[in-house]
C-alpha positions as CSV (number, residue, x, y, z in Angstrom):
1,X,-9.8,2.4,18.8
2,X,-8.5,3.6,15.3
3,X,-8.7,1.3,12.5
4,X,-6.6,2.1,9.4
5,X,-6.8,0.4,6.2
6,X,-4.0,0.3,3.8
7,X,-4.3,-0.9,0.1
8,X,-1.5,-1.5,-2.2
9,X,-0.6,-3.5,-5.0
10,X,0.9,-6.9,-4.6
11,X,4.2,-6.8,-6.1
12,X,7.4,-7.1,-4.3
13,X,6.7,-5.6,-1.0
14,X,8.6,-7.4,1.9
15,X,7.5,-8.2,5.4
16,X,9.9,-6.0,6.7
17,X,8.4,-3.0,4.7
18,X,5.1,-3.7,5.8
19,X,6.1,-4.1,9.5
20,X,7.5,-0.7,9.0
21,X,4.4,0.7,7.5
22,X,2.3,-0.5,10.6
23,X,4.7,0.8,13.0
24,X,5.0,4.4,11.4
25,X,1.4,4.6,11.2
26,X,0.9,3.6,14.7
27,X,3.4,5.9,15.9
28,X,1.7,9.0,13.9
29,X,-1.6,8.3,15.3
30,X,0.0,8.1,19.0
31,X,1.8,11.3,18.3
32,X,-0.5,13.5,16.5
33,X,-4.0,12.3,17.9
34,X,-2.6,10.8,21.2
35,X,-4.1,7.2,20.4
36,X,-3.2,4.5,22.6
37,X,-1.1,2.2,20.2
38,X,-2.5,-0.9,22.2
39,X,-5.7,-0.1,20.6
40,X,-4.7,0.9,17.4
41,X,-5.2,-1.5,14.4
42,X,-3.7,-1.3,11.0
43,X,-4.6,-3.6,8.2
44,X,-2.6,-3.7,4.7
45,X,-4.4,-5.2,2.0
46,X,-2.5,-6.5,-1.1
47,X,-4.5,-6.3,-4.2
48,X,-3.2,-8.2,-7.3
49,X,-2.3,-5.7,-10.2
50,X,-4.9,-7.3,-12.4
51,X,-7.6,-6.4,-9.9
52,X,-6.5,-2.5,-9.4
53,X,-7.1,-0.3,-12.3
54,X,-7.2,3.5,-13.3
55,X,-7.5,5.3,-16.5
56,X,-9.6,2.5,-17.9
57,X,-7.0,-0.2,-17.8
58,X,-5.3,-2.7,-15.1
59,X,-2.1,-1.8,-13.2
60,X,-0.8,-4.6,-15.1
61,X,-1.6,-3.2,-18.5
62,X,-0.6,0.0,-17.6
63,X,3.0,-1.3,-16.4
64,X,3.1,-3.3,-19.6
65,X,2.6,-0.2,-21.5
66,X,5.1,1.8,-19.7
67,X,7.8,-0.9,-20.2
68,X,7.1,-1.0,-23.8
69,X,7.5,2.8,-23.9
70,X,10.7,2.8,-21.9
71,X,12.0,0.3,-24.4
72,X,11.5,2.4,-27.4
73,X,13.2,5.0,-25.6
């Protein structure tokens, strides 16, 4: 029974997009690994941008810095 966990930031992803991701991952596991789609589990976990960080700052802070830099251009 395959289990796939997908983590993304919570910011504007639609239900339709998530459904497509689930369908395409399931199809890939069936096509490549011959896994039964009825036994394949996909979980999408959405993480607030304040709780996702890299390079020492949160994603919220990073995006704010990018917006400020783009505003100066």
